[in-house]
BAMIDREN-877817 format. One record per atom (N, C-alpha, C): residue number from 0; chain; atom name; y negated, z negated, x negated. Coordinates in steps of 0.02 Angstrom, whole numbers, plus 50000, padded with zeros to 5 digits. Each point is the difference from the previous one (the first is absolute). Layout:
<bazas>
+------+-------+------+-------+-------+-------+
: resi : chain : name :    yy :    zz :    xx :
+------+-------+------+-------+-------+-------+
:  NUM :     A :   CA :     Y :     Z :     X :
...
+------+-------+------+-------+-------+-------+
</bazas>
This chain:
<bazas>
+------+-------+------+-------+-------+-------+
: resi : chain : name :    yy :    zz :    xx :
+------+-------+------+-------+-------+-------+
:    0 :     A :    N : 57363 : 51644 : 42299 :
:    0 :     A :   CA : 49948 : 49932 : 50001 :
:    0 :     A :    C : 49994 : 49945 : 49948 :
:    1 :     A :    N : 49966 : 49990 : 49969 :
:    1 :     A :   CA : 49993 : 49943 : 49941 :
:    1 :     A :    C : 50039 : 49945 : 50018 :
:    2 :     A :    N : 50018 : 49982 : 49950 :
:    2 :     A :   CA : 50074 : 49928 : 50009 :
:    2 :     A :    C : 49956 : 49929 : 50033 :
:    3 :     A :    N : 49933 : 50009 : 49975 :
:    3 :     A :   CA : 49966 : 49924 : 50034 :
:    3 :     A :    C : 49992 : 50019 : 50066 :
:    4 :     A :    N : 49965 : 50070 : 50026 :
:    4 :     A :   CA : 50014 : 49998 : 50075 :
:    4 :     A :    C : 50044 : 49987 : 50058 :
:    5 :     A :    N : 50065 : 50013 : 49951 :
:    5 :     A :   CA : 50064 : 50002 : 50044 :
:    5 :     A :    C : 50027 : 49906 : 50003 :
:    6 :     A :    N : 49979 : 49976 : 49936 :
:    6 :     A :   CA : 49987 : 49925 : 50009 :
:    6 :     A :    C : 49966 : 49969 : 50048 :
:    7 :     A :    N : 49937 : 50019 : 49996 :
:    7 :     A :   CA : 49934 : 49969 : 50043 :
:    7 :     A :    C : 50025 : 50005 : 50070 :
:    8 :     A :    N : 50040 : 50087 : 50027 :
:    8 :     A :   CA : 50025 : 50009 : 50043 :
:    8 :     A :    C : 50063 : 49946 : 50026 :
:    9 :     A :    N : 50030 : 49991 : 49952 :
:    9 :     A :   CA : 50064 : 49958 : 50018 :
:    9 :     A :    C : 49989 : 49941 : 50034 :
:   10 :     A :    N : 49954 : 49946 : 49940 :
:   10 :     A :   CA : 49964 : 49949 : 50019 :
:   10 :     A :    C : 49982 : 49992 : 50074 :
:   11 :     A :    N : 49957 : 50065 : 50015 :
:   11 :     A :   CA : 49963 : 49988 : 50060 :
:   11 :     A :    C : 50046 : 50012 : 50068 :
:   12 :     A :    N : 50055 : 50035 : 49996 :
:   12 :     A :   CA : 50064 : 50026 : 50039 :
:   12 :     A :    C : 50036 : 49925 : 50012 :
:   13 :     A :    N : 50020 : 49954 : 49938 :
:   13 :     A :   CA : 50033 : 49946 : 49995 :
:   13 :     A :    C : 49966 : 49938 : 50051 :
:   14 :     A :    N : 49920 : 49998 : 49979 :
:   14 :     A :   CA : 49953 : 49957 : 50033 :
:   14 :     A :    C : 50024 : 50000 : 50063 :
:   15 :     A :    N : 49976 : 50067 : 50021 :
:   15 :     A :   CA : 50014 : 50015 : 50091 :
:   15 :     A :    C : 50057 : 50009 : 50015 :
:   16 :     A :    N : 50061 : 49995 : 49991 :
:   16 :     A :   CA : 50061 : 49980 : 50022 :
:   16 :     A :    C : 50018 : 49937 : 50007 :
:   17 :     A :    N : 49974 : 49944 : 49919 :
:   17 :     A :   CA : 50014 : 49944 : 50021 :
:   17 :     A :    C : 49949 : 49959 : 50044 :
:   18 :     A :    N : 49948 : 50013 : 50026 :
:   18 :     A :   CA : 49946 : 50002 : 50054 :
:   18 :     A :    C : 50029 : 49980 : 50074 :
:   19 :     A :    N : 50038 : 50073 : 49991 :
:   19 :     A :   CA : 50027 : 50027 : 50069 :
:   19 :     A :    C : 50066 : 49937 : 50018 :
:   20 :     A :    N : 50032 : 49993 : 49955 :
:   20 :     A :   CA : 50063 : 49979 : 49993 :
:   20 :     A :    C : 49992 : 49920 : 50015 :
:   21 :     A :    N : 49954 : 49962 : 49968 :
:   21 :     A :   CA : 49968 : 49954 : 50007 :
:   21 :     A :    C : 49979 : 49996 : 50064 :
:   22 :     A :    N : 49960 : 50024 : 50016 :
:   22 :     A :   CA : 49967 : 49987 : 50083 :
:   22 :     A :    C : 50065 : 50016 : 50045 :
:   23 :     A :    N : 50044 : 50058 : 49990 :
:   23 :     A :   CA : 50064 : 49987 : 50053 :
:   23 :     A :    C : 50037 : 49936 : 49994 :
:   24 :     A :    N : 50009 : 49985 : 49927 :
:   24 :     A :   CA : 50012 : 49922 : 50015 :
:   24 :     A :    C : 49988 : 49950 : 50032 :
:   25 :     A :    N : 49926 : 49985 : 49991 :
:   25 :     A :   CA : 49970 : 49973 : 50059 :
:   25 :     A :    C : 50016 : 49995 : 50065 :
:   26 :     A :    N : 50010 : 50062 : 50022 :
:   26 :     A :   CA : 49989 : 49994 : 50064 :
:   26 :     A :    C : 50090 : 50021 : 50032 :
:   27 :     A :    N : 50039 : 49977 : 49938 :
:   27 :     A :   CA : 50083 : 49984 : 50033 :
:   27 :     A :    C : 49974 : 49919 : 49981 :
:   28 :     A :    N : 49975 : 49987 : 49978 :
:   28 :     A :   CA : 50016 : 49931 : 49996 :
:   28 :     A :    C : 49966 : 49974 : 50048 :
:   29 :     A :    N : 49946 : 50003 : 50020 :
:   29 :     A :   CA : 49941 : 49970 : 50035 :
:   29 :     A :    C : 49999 : 50012 : 50067 :
:   30 :     A :    N : 50034 : 50081 : 49999 :
:   30 :     A :   CA : 50001 : 50024 : 50073 :
:   30 :     A :    C : 49936 : 50011 : 50020 :
:   31 :     A :    N : 49939 : 49987 : 49955 :
:   31 :     A :   CA : 49938 : 50027 : 50032 :
:   31 :     A :    C : 49994 : 50062 : 49935 :
:   32 :     A :    N : 49930 : 50026 : 50051 :
:   32 :     A :   CA : 49983 : 50052 : 49959 :
:   32 :     A :    C : 49963 : 49944 : 49939 :
:   33 :     A :    N : 49991 : 50063 : 49938 :
:   33 :     A :   CA : 49974 : 49955 : 49959 :
:   33 :     A :    C : 49925 : 49999 : 49985 :
:   34 :     A :    N : 49953 : 49951 : 49989 :
:   34 :     A :   CA : 49932 : 50003 : 49970 :
:   34 :     A :    C : 50002 : 50020 : 49947 :
:   35 :     A :    N : 49967 : 50078 : 49991 :
:   35 :     A :   CA : 50004 : 50026 : 49909 :
:   35 :     A :    C : 49971 : 49954 : 49973 :
:   36 :     A :    N : 49926 : 49997 : 50009 :
:   36 :     A :   CA : 49950 : 49932 : 49966 :
:   36 :     A :    C : 50031 : 49954 : 49990 :
:   37 :     A :    N : 50030 : 49974 : 50023 :
:   37 :     A :   CA : 50025 : 49921 : 49993 :
:   37 :     A :    C : 50068 : 50014 : 49937 :
:   38 :     A :    N : 50034 : 50033 : 50020 :
:   38 :     A :   CA : 50055 : 50029 : 49927 :
:   38 :     A :    C : 49979 : 50013 : 49958 :
:   39 :     A :    N : 49942 : 50046 : 49995 :
:   39 :     A :   CA : 49976 : 50028 : 49944 :
:   39 :     A :    C : 49958 : 49941 : 49949 :
:   40 :     A :    N : 49970 : 49942 : 50044 :
:   40 :     A :   CA : 49961 : 49951 : 49978 :
:   40 :     A :    C : 50038 : 49953 : 49976 :
:   41 :     A :    N : 50061 : 49993 : 50039 :
:   41 :     A :   CA : 50064 : 49936 : 49976 :
:   41 :     A :    C : 50017 : 50059 : 49924 :
:   42 :     A :    N : 50019 : 50061 : 50001 :
:   42 :     A :   CA : 50005 : 50020 : 49939 :
:   42 :     A :    C : 49974 : 49987 : 49922 :
:   43 :     A :    N : 49926 : 50032 : 50031 :
:   43 :     A :   CA : 49945 : 49964 : 49949 :
:   43 :     A :    C : 50000 : 49923 : 49971 :
:   44 :     A :    N : 49985 : 49979 : 50053 :
:   44 :     A :   CA : 50013 : 49917 : 49980 :
:   44 :     A :    C : 50056 : 49974 : 49961 :
:   45 :     A :    N : 50049 : 50037 : 50022 :
:   45 :     A :   CA : 50074 : 49971 : 49967 :
:   45 :     A :    C : 49996 : 50021 : 49904 :
:   46 :     A :    N : 49990 : 50063 : 50010 :
:   46 :     A :   CA : 49980 : 50023 : 49932 :
:   46 :     A :    C : 49948 : 49980 : 49950 :
:   47 :     A :    N : 49945 : 49966 : 50048 :
:   47 :     A :   CA : 49955 : 49967 : 49958 :
:   47 :     A :    C : 49996 : 49939 : 49969 :
:   48 :     A :    N : 50040 : 49961 : 50043 :
:   48 :     A :   CA : 50042 : 49944 : 49979 :
:   48 :     A :    C : 50041 : 49997 : 49943 :
:   49 :     A :    N : 50051 : 50037 : 49998 :
:   49 :     A :   CA : 50045 : 50024 : 49946 :
:   49 :     A :    C : 49979 : 50026 : 49937 :
:   50 :     A :    N : 49935 : 50039 : 50008 :
:   50 :     A :   CA : 49945 : 50031 : 49937 :
:   50 :     A :    C : 49967 : 49932 : 49986 :
:   51 :     A :    N : 49995 : 49963 : 50031 :
:   51 :     A :   CA : 49965 : 49921 : 49971 :
:   51 :     A :    C : 50042 : 49939 : 49978 :
:   52 :     A :    N : 50078 : 50028 : 50010 :
:   52 :     A :   CA : 50025 : 49956 : 49982 :
:   52 :     A :    C : 50031 : 50008 : 49926 :
:   53 :     A :    N : 49995 : 50067 : 50002 :
:   53 :     A :   CA : 50028 : 50041 : 49907 :
:   53 :     A :    C : 49933 : 49980 : 49976 :
:   54 :     A :    N : 49935 : 49998 : 50028 :
:   54 :     A :   CA : 49946 : 50014 : 49933 :
:   54 :     A :    C : 49963 : 50070 : 50015 :
:   55 :     A :    N : 50036 : 50053 : 50044 :
:   55 :     A :   CA : 49954 : 50054 : 50006 :
:   55 :     A :    C : 49942 : 49990 : 50042 :
:   56 :     A :    N : 49949 : 50041 : 49956 :
:   56 :     A :   CA : 49923 : 49992 : 50026 :
:   56 :     A :    C : 49942 : 49980 : 49982 :
:   57 :     A :    N : 49958 : 49989 : 49988 :
:   57 :     A :   CA : 49945 : 49982 : 49965 :
:   57 :     A :    C : 49971 : 49938 : 50015 :
:   58 :     A :    N : 50023 : 49969 : 50046 :
:   58 :     A :   CA : 49950 : 49956 : 50030 :
:   58 :     A :    C : 50075 : 49926 : 49993 :
:   59 :     A :    N : 50041 : 50019 : 49965 :
:   59 :     A :   CA : 50056 : 49948 : 49990 :
:   59 :     A :    C : 49978 : 49935 : 49955 :
:   60 :     A :    N : 49965 : 50032 : 49959 :
:   60 :     A :   CA : 50002 : 49982 : 49937 :
:   60 :     A :    C : 49947 : 49959 : 49971 :
:   61 :     A :    N : 49952 : 50022 : 50047 :
:   61 :     A :   CA : 49934 : 49947 : 50002 :
:   61 :     A :    C : 49975 : 49969 : 50054 :
:   62 :     A :    N : 50051 : 49993 : 50052 :
:   62 :     A :   CA : 49999 : 49960 : 50062 :
:   62 :     A :    C : 49980 : 49935 : 49985 :
:   63 :     A :    N : 49960 : 49976 : 50026 :
:   63 :     A :   CA : 49996 : 49908 : 49985 :
:   63 :     A :    C : 50022 : 49955 : 50077 :
:   64 :     A :    N : 50033 : 49959 : 49980 :
:   64 :     A :   CA : 50023 : 49977 : 50061 :
:   64 :     A :    C : 49949 : 49920 : 50040 :
:   65 :     A :    N : 50000 : 50013 : 50069 :
:   65 :     A :   CA : 49926 : 49962 : 50034 :
:   65 :     A :    C : 50049 : 49938 : 50041 :
:   66 :     A :    N : 49956 : 49950 : 50011 :
:   66 :     A :   CA : 50026 : 49965 : 50038 :
:   66 :     A :    C : 49993 : 50014 : 50056 :
:   67 :     A :    N : 50048 : 49984 : 50076 :
:   67 :     A :   CA : 49993 : 50015 : 50046 :
:   67 :     A :    C : 49985 : 49926 : 50046 :
:   68 :     A :    N : 49922 : 50005 : 50032 :
:   68 :     A :   CA : 49973 : 49969 : 50028 :
:   68 :     A :    C : 50033 : 49948 : 50067 :
:   69 :     A :    N : 50051 : 50054 : 50045 :
:   69 :     A :   CA : 50024 : 49983 : 50053 :
:   69 :     A :    C : 50074 : 50007 : 49965 :
:   70 :     A :    N : 50029 : 49934 : 49980 :
:   70 :     A :   CA : 50084 : 50017 : 49974 :
:   70 :     A :    C : 50055 : 49986 : 50061 :
:   71 :     A :    N : 49978 : 49948 : 50033 :
:   71 :     A :   CA : 50026 : 49968 : 50062 :
:   71 :     A :    C : 50008 : 50063 : 50056 :
:   72 :     A :    N : 49956 : 50038 : 49991 :
:   72 :     A :   CA : 50008 : 50043 : 50089 :
:   72 :     A :    C : 50024 : 50067 : 49953 :
:   73 :     A :    N : 49986 : 50022 : 49937 :
:   73 :     A :   CA : 50048 : 50041 : 49960 :
:   73 :     A :    C : 50075 : 49992 : 50001 :
:   74 :     A :    N : 50016 : 49929 : 49982 :
:   74 :     A :   CA : 50063 : 49969 : 49996 :
:   74 :     A :    C : 50054 : 50021 : 50073 :
:   75 :     A :    N : 49948 : 50002 : 50052 :
:   75 :     A :   CA : 50017 : 49993 : 50072 :
:   75 :     A :    C : 50025 : 50071 : 50008 :
:   76 :     A :    N : 49951 : 50061 : 49970 :
:   76 :     A :   CA : 50008 : 50057 : 50044 :
:   76 :     A :    C : 50064 : 50034 : 49941 :
:   77 :     A :    N : 50029 : 49966 : 49940 :
:   77 :     A :   CA : 50043 : 50006 : 49963 :
:   77 :     A :    C : 50058 : 49971 : 50050 :
:   78 :     A :    N : 49989 : 49958 : 50015 :
:   78 :     A :   CA : 50068 : 49965 : 50025 :
:   78 :     A :    C : 50029 : 50053 : 50066 :
:   79 :     A :    N : 49930 : 50004 : 50038 :
:   79 :     A :   CA : 50028 : 50042 : 50064 :
:   79 :     A :    C : 50012 : 50083 : 49986 :
:   80 :     A :    N : 49972 : 50038 : 49951 :
:   80 :     A :   CA : 50005 : 50059 : 49996 :
:   80 :     A :    C : 50077 : 49995 : 49947 :
:   81 :     A :    N : 50038 : 49976 : 49963 :
:   81 :     A :   CA : 50034 : 50020 : 49955 :
:   81 :     A :    C : 50050 : 49932 : 50002 :
:   82 :     A :    N : 49995 : 49935 : 50038 :
:   82 :     A :   CA : 50042 : 49963 : 50007 :
:   82 :     A :    C : 50009 : 49944 : 49942 :
:   83 :     A :    N : 49962 : 50011 : 49976 :
:   83 :     A :   CA : 50016 : 49944 : 49894 :
:   83 :     A :    C : 49926 : 49955 : 50010 :
:   84 :     A :    N : 50013 : 49973 : 49993 :
:   84 :     A :   CA : 49943 : 49922 : 49993 :
:   84 :     A :    C : 49965 : 49998 : 49901 :
:   85 :     A :    N : 49941 : 50014 : 50011 :
:   85 :     A :   CA : 49981 : 50008 : 49945 :
:   85 :     A :    C : 49966 : 49940 : 49945 :
:   86 :     A :    N : 50025 : 50005 : 49961 :
:   86 :     A :   CA : 49954 : 49955 : 49931 :
:   86 :     A :    C : 49939 : 50002 : 49995 :
:   87 :     A :    N : 49940 : 49970 : 50038 :
:   87 :     A :   CA : 49933 : 50020 : 50016 :
:   87 :     A :    C : 49976 : 49985 : 49922 :
:   88 :     A :    N : 50037 : 49972 : 49967 :
:   88 :     A :   CA : 49946 : 49980 : 49924 :
:   88 :     A :    C : 50043 : 50054 : 49954 :
:   89 :     A :    N : 50032 : 50055 : 50016 :
:   89 :     A :   CA : 50024 : 50087 : 49950 :
:   89 :     A :    C : 49963 : 50018 : 50046 :
:   90 :     A :    N : 49949 : 50014 : 50055 :
:   90 :     A :   CA : 49972 : 50042 : 50036 :
:   90 :     A :    C : 49930 : 50046 : 49962 :
:   91 :     A :    N : 50014 : 50049 : 49970 :
:   91 :     A :   CA : 49929 : 50028 : 49984 :
:   91 :     A :    C : 50003 : 50076 : 50021 :
:   92 :     A :    N : 49931 : 50004 : 50004 :
:   92 :     A :   CA : 49965 : 50079 : 50015 :
:   92 :     A :    C : 49971 : 50015 : 49944 :
:   93 :     A :    N : 50035 : 50087 : 50002 :
:   93 :     A :   CA : 49958 : 50020 : 49941 :
:   93 :     A :    C : 49961 : 50070 : 50049 :
:   94 :     A :    N : 49936 : 50018 : 49967 :
:   94 :     A :   CA : 49954 : 50052 : 50054 :
:   94 :     A :    C : 50040 : 50073 : 49957 :
:   95 :     A :    N : 50006 : 50028 : 50055 :
:   95 :     A :   CA : 50037 : 50075 : 49980 :
:   95 :     A :    C : 49914 : 50052 : 50012 :
:   96 :     A :    N : 49966 : 49991 : 50064 :
:   96 :     A :   CA : 49934 : 50056 : 50008 :
:   96 :     A :    C : 49969 : 49956 : 50047 :
:   97 :     A :    N : 49939 : 49996 : 49993 :
:   97 :     A :   CA : 49953 : 49992 : 50039 :
:   97 :     A :    C : 49969 : 50067 : 50046 :
:   98 :     A :    N : 49970 : 49958 : 50075 :
:   98 :     A :   CA : 49964 : 50062 : 50027 :
:   98 :     A :    C : 49950 : 49952 : 50044 :
:   99 :     A :    N : 49931 : 49982 : 49972 :
:   99 :     A :   CA : 49975 : 49959 : 50023 :
:   99 :     A :    C : 49986 : 49942 : 49981 :
:  100 :     A :    N : 50004 : 49950 : 50056 :
:  100 :     A :   CA : 50011 : 49927 : 49977 :
:  100 :     A :    C : 50086 : 50015 : 50022 :
:  101 :     A :    N : 50038 : 50038 : 50046 :
:  101 :     A :   CA : 50091 : 49989 : 49981 :
:  101 :     A :    C : 50021 : 50033 : 49937 :
:  102 :     A :    N : 50062 : 49951 : 49995 :
:  102 :     A :   CA : 50041 : 50015 : 49932 :
:  102 :     A :    C : 50043 : 50003 : 50020 :
:  103 :     A :    N : 50049 : 50055 : 49970 :
:  103 :     A :   CA : 50053 : 50007 : 50019 :
:  103 :     A :    C : 50060 : 49956 : 49927 :
:  104 :     A :    N : 50033 : 49954 : 50011 :
:  104 :     A :   CA : 50025 : 49958 : 49955 :
:  104 :     A :    C : 50107 : 49995 : 50002 :
:  105 :     A :    N : 50005 : 49998 : 49948 :
:  105 :     A :   CA : 50079 : 49998 : 49998 :
:  105 :     A :    C : 50024 : 49924 : 49989 :
:  106 :     A :    N : 50013 : 49967 : 50050 :
:  106 :     A :   CA : 50023 : 49925 : 49998 :
:  106 :     A :    C : 50064 : 49997 : 49972 :
:  107 :     A :    N : 50016 : 49949 : 49955 :
:  107 :     A :   CA : 50060 : 49980 : 49968 :
:  107 :     A :    C : 50009 : 49935 : 50026 :
:  108 :     A :    N : 50083 : 49970 : 50002 :
:  108 :     A :   CA : 50006 : 49923 : 49996 :
:  108 :     A :    C : 50057 : 49990 : 50004 :
:  109 :     A :    N : 50042 : 49960 : 49987 :
:  109 :     A :   CA : 50066 : 49983 : 49988 :
:  109 :     A :    C : 50010 : 49958 : 50068 :
:  110 :     A :    N : 50059 : 50018 : 50027 :
:  110 :     A :   CA : 50021 : 49981 : 50070 :
:  110 :     A :    C : 50076 : 49972 : 50005 :
:  111 :     A :    N : 50036 : 49955 : 50040 :
:  111 :     A :   CA : 50036 : 49987 : 49974 :
:  111 :     A :    C : 50041 : 50016 : 50101 :
:  112 :     A :    N : 50063 : 49989 : 50020 :
:  112 :     A :   CA : 50034 : 50019 : 50048 :
:  112 :     A :    C : 50073 : 49926 : 49998 :
:  113 :     A :    N : 49993 : 49958 : 50046 :
:  113 :     A :   CA : 50041 : 49943 : 50003 :
:  113 :     A :    C : 50070 : 50031 : 50037 :
:  114 :     A :    N : 50035 : 49957 : 49970 :
:  114 :     A :   CA : 50094 : 50023 : 50038 :
:  114 :     A :    C : 49993 : 49994 : 50057 :
:  115 :     A :    N : 50018 : 50045 : 50034 :
:  115 :     A :   CA : 50032 : 49980 : 50062 :
:  115 :     A :    C : 50074 : 50021 : 50030 :
:  116 :     A :    N : 50021 : 49988 : 50055 :
:  116 :     A :   CA : 50066 : 50007 : 49996 :
:  116 :     A :    C : 50002 : 50015 : 50096 :
:  117 :     A :    N : 50037 : 50038 : 50023 :
:  117 :     A :   CA : 49985 : 50037 : 50050 :
:  117 :     A :    C : 50085 : 50025 : 50029 :
:  118 :     A :    N : 49997 : 49999 : 50046 :
:  118 :     A :   CA : 50068 : 50026 : 50055 :
:  118 :     A :    C : 49986 : 50022 : 50030 :
:  119 :     A :    N : 50081 : 50061 : 50049 :
:  119 :     A :   CA : 49960 : 50041 : 50055 :
:  119 :     A :    C : 49974 : 49965 : 50041 :
:  120 :     A :    N : 50016 : 49912 : 50015 :
:  120 :     A :   CA : 49980 : 49981 : 50054 :
:  120 :     A :    C : 49917 : 49990 : 50000 :
:  121 :     A :    N : 49985 : 49982 : 49935 :
:  121 :     A :   CA : 49915 : 50007 : 50008 :
:  121 :     A :    C : 49979 : 50082 : 50009 :
:  122 :     A :    N : 50034 : 50038 : 50010 :
:  122 :     A :   CA : 49977 : 50065 : 49996 :
:  122 :     A :    C : 49964 : 50014 : 50099 :
:  123 :     A :    N : 50036 : 49938 : 50043 :
:  123 :     A :   CA : 49982 : 50015 : 50073 :
:  123 :     A :    C : 50069 : 50042 : 50022 :
:  124 :     A :    N : 50056 : 50003 : 49955 :
:  124 :     A :   CA : 50068 : 50045 : 50057 :
:  124 :     A :    C : 50045 : 49934 : 50009 :
:  125 :     A :    N : 50044 : 50025 : 50011 :
:  125 :     A :   CA : 50038 : 49932 : 50062 :
:  125 :     A :    C : 50079 : 50009 : 49938 :
:  126 :     A :    N : 49984 : 49986 : 49953 :
:  126 :     A :   CA : 50058 : 49987 : 49971 :
:  126 :     A :    C : 50028 : 49945 : 49971 :
:  127 :     A :    N : 50081 : 50002 : 50006 :
:  127 :     A :   CA : 50017 : 49909 : 49994 :
:  127 :     A :    C : 50018 : 50000 : 49919 :
:  128 :     A :    N : 50019 : 50060 : 49952 :
:  128 :     A :   CA : 50000 : 49999 : 49943 :
:  128 :     A :    C : 49977 : 50045 : 49969 :
:  129 :     A :    N : 49976 : 49989 : 49920 :
:  129 :     A :   CA : 49970 : 50058 : 49974 :
:  129 :     A :    C : 49996 : 49994 : 49914 :
:  130 :     A :    N : 49958 : 50033 : 49998 :
:  130 :     A :   CA : 49972 : 50002 : 49896 :
:  130 :     A :    C : 49956 : 49962 : 50002 :
:  131 :     A :    N : 50004 : 49970 : 49964 :
:  131 :     A :   CA : 49910 : 49942 : 49971 :
:  131 :     A :    C : 49984 : 50050 : 49942 :
:  132 :     A :    N : 49923 : 50015 : 50015 :
:  132 :     A :   CA : 49978 : 50010 : 49941 :
:  132 :     A :    C : 49937 : 49984 : 49971 :
:  133 :     A :    N : 50017 : 49955 : 49926 :
:  133 :     A :   CA : 49956 : 49964 : 49956 :
:  133 :     A :    C : 49978 : 50042 : 49957 :
:  134 :     A :    N : 49932 : 49990 : 50009 :
:  134 :     A :   CA : 49948 : 50043 : 49948 :
:  134 :     A :    C : 49956 : 49955 : 49966 :
:  135 :     A :    N : 50025 : 49998 : 49939 :
:  135 :     A :   CA : 49971 : 49964 : 49921 :
:  135 :     A :    C : 49915 : 49981 : 50026 :
:  136 :     A :    N : 49968 : 49959 : 49958 :
:  136 :     A :   CA : 49949 : 49972 : 49987 :
:  136 :     A :    C : 49975 : 50070 : 49949 :
:  137 :     A :    N : 49941 : 50041 : 50041 :
:  137 :     A :   CA : 50000 : 50075 : 49909 :
:  137 :     A :    C : 49900 : 49971 : 49991 :
:  138 :     A :    N : 49998 : 50025 : 49953 :
:  138 :     A :   CA : 49918 : 49999 : 49971 :
:  138 :     A :    C : 50001 : 50066 : 49977 :
:  139 :     A :    N : 49948 : 50036 : 50028 :
:  139 :     A :   CA : 49961 : 50055 : 50021 :
:  139 :     A :    C : 49936 : 50009 : 49965 :
:  140 :     A :    N : 49983 : 50074 : 49985 :
:  140 :     A :   CA : 49941 : 50001 : 49980 :
:  140 :     A :    C : 49975 : 50041 : 50045 :
:  141 :     A :    N : 49941 : 50003 : 50019 :
:  141 :     A :   CA : 49987 : 50043 : 50051 :
:  141 :     A :    C : 49922 : 50035 : 50003 :
:  142 :     A :    N : 49980 : 50060 : 49995 :
:  142 :     A :   CA : 49961 : 50031 : 49998 :
:  142 :     A :    C : 49974 : 50034 : 50053 :
:  143 :     A :    N : 49922 : 49998 : 50016 :
:  143 :     A :   CA : 49972 : 50004 : 50081 :
:  143 :     A :    C : 49940 : 50040 : 49972 :
:  144 :     A :    N : 49973 : 50044 : 50053 :
:  144 :     A :   CA : 49935 : 50018 : 50003 :
:  144 :     A :    C : 49968 : 49974 : 50062 :
:  145 :     A :    N : 49931 : 50003 : 49963 :
:  145 :     A :   CA : 49944 : 49960 : 50085 :
:  145 :     A :    C : 49935 : 50025 : 49963 :
:  146 :     A :    N : 49953 : 49997 : 50040 :
:  146 :     A :   CA : 49929 : 49994 : 50018 :
:  146 :     A :    C : 49978 : 49931 : 49981 :
:  147 :     A :    N : 49943 : 50008 : 49961 :
:  147 :     A :   CA : 49975 : 49909 : 50000 :
:  147 :     A :    C : 49917 : 50029 : 49965 :
:  148 :     A :    N : 49979 : 49944 : 50021 :
:  148 :     A :   CA : 49933 : 49976 : 49987 :
:  148 :     A :    C : 49961 : 49979 : 49938 :
:  149 :     A :    N : 49960 : 50008 : 49959 :
:  149 :     A :   CA : 49986 : 49943 : 49953 :
:  149 :     A :    C : 49982 : 49921 : 50038 :
:  150 :     A :    N : 50012 : 49971 : 49957 :
:  150 :     A :   CA : 49971 : 49923 : 50032 :
:  150 :     A :    C : 49977 : 49965 : 49915 :
:  151 :     A :    N : 49976 : 49932 : 50038 :
:  151 :     A :   CA : 49969 : 49957 : 49925 :
:  151 :     A :    C : 50052 : 49986 : 49973 :
:  152 :     A :    N : 50058 : 49979 : 50009 :
:  152 :     A :   CA : 50081 : 49978 : 49944 :
:  152 :     A :    C : 50055 : 50053 : 49990 :
:  153 :     A :    N : 49975 : 50067 : 50032 :
:  153 :     A :   CA : 50057 : 50068 : 49988 :
:  153 :     A :    C : 49984 : 50020 : 50065 :
:  154 :     A :    N : 50059 : 50034 : 50005 :
:  154 :     A :   CA : 50032 : 50032 : 50073 :
:  154 :     A :    C : 49989 : 49990 : 50044 :
:  155 :     A :    N : 49978 : 50011 : 50066 :
:  155 :     A :   CA : 49996 : 49970 : 50076 :
:  155 :     A :    C : 50080 : 50084 : 50012 :
:  156 :     A :    N : 50041 : 49998 : 50028 :
:  156 :     A :   CA : 50057 : 50033 : 50010 :
:  156 :     A :    C : 49995 : 50003 : 50087 :
:  157 :     A :    N : 50009 : 50064 : 50008 :
:  157 :     A :   CA : 49993 : 50031 : 50074 :
:  157 :     A :    C : 50084 : 49984 : 50023 :
:  158 :     A :    N : 50028 : 49967 : 50024 :
:  158 :     A :   CA : 50045 : 49964 : 50032 :
:  158 :     A :    C : 50019 : 50051 : 50046 :
:  159 :     A :    N : 49981 : 50065 : 50048 :
:  159 :     A :   CA : 50022 : 50041 : 50021 :
:  159 :     A :    C : 50022 : 50059 : 49966 :
:  160 :     A :    N : 49966 : 50002 : 49933 :
:  160 :     A :   CA : 50025 : 50070 : 49967 :
:  160 :     A :    C : 50039 : 49998 : 49958 :
:  161 :     A :    N : 50039 : 49920 : 49977 :
:  161 :     A :   CA : 50060 : 50011 : 49984 :
:  161 :     A :    C : 50085 : 50043 : 49983 :
:  162 :     A :    N : 50001 : 50041 : 49969 :
:  162 :     A :   CA : 50060 : 50026 : 49999 :
:  162 :     A :    C : 50034 : 49991 : 49944 :
:  163 :     A :    N : 50068 : 49986 : 50021 :
:  163 :     A :   CA : 50053 : 49965 : 49959 :
:  163 :     A :    C : 50009 : 50080 : 49940 :
:  164 :     A :    N : 49993 : 50005 : 49938 :
:  164 :     A :   CA : 50043 : 50055 : 49963 :
:  164 :     A :    C : 50046 : 49984 : 49970 :
:  165 :     A :    N : 50036 : 49961 : 49964 :
:  165 :     A :   CA : 50045 : 49983 : 49969 :
:  165 :     A :    C : 50026 : 49915 : 50008 :
:  166 :     A :    N : 50068 : 50007 : 50002 :
:  166 :     A :   CA : 50022 : 49936 : 50009 :
:  166 :     A :    C : 50066 : 49984 : 49957 :
:  167 :     A :    N : 49989 : 49971 : 49919 :
:  167 :     A :   CA : 50053 : 50009 : 49968 :
:  167 :     A :    C : 50043 : 49941 : 49988 :
:  168 :     A :    N : 50033 : 49998 : 49997 :
:  168 :     A :   CA : 50052 : 49925 : 49992 :
:  168 :     A :    C : 50010 : 49997 : 49919 :
:  169 :     A :    N : 49973 : 49938 : 49974 :
:  169 :     A :   CA : 49993 : 49955 : 49947 :
:  169 :     A :    C : 50087 : 49981 : 49994 :
:  170 :     A :    N : 50030 : 50015 : 49937 :
:  170 :     A :   CA : 50069 : 49974 : 49990 :
:  170 :     A :    C : 49992 : 49958 : 49932 :
:  171 :     A :    N : 50010 : 49929 : 50029 :
:  171 :     A :   CA : 50014 : 49954 : 49942 :
:  171 :     A :    C : 50064 : 50001 : 49959 :
:  172 :     A :    N : 49996 : 49998 : 49932 :
:  172 :     A :   CA : 50063 : 50012 : 49962 :
:  172 :     A :    C : 50029 : 49926 : 49992 :
+------+-------+------+-------+-------+-------+
</bazas>
């Protein structure tokens, strides 16, 4: 066999073994049978988020930022899904694709998480002593995907379609 066919065969075999290992580890961790469609969708969304971050793709260079006309609802959705408060002045949307009146958009915003301190007693356990954990205040860059419709002043985001794709902590020096 020529080398190129052997190489393609090797890549195909590697992909099959990788996916089988991923599905079996999902079963071990969750103790439930995996939903193959959701696992593959998660892999694709994470890879596209990584590609968008490093600039791979044709739509990255010519995307325009649009105003979000319902920032309060989007901020509440980010808070409930990611546990991060969003600075609504930094919230923007860029159109990825359109189909009819619906548009797939990428949302970006800067968020923060307040410092928290917890102990074992606050976890509902009956401890008389324990470890105190202090989580510092953090600033984050949050990216999400959603669907939206065009509005007079910008884009109205469908709150139920928001999916967080990446949360990166911004470290200040």
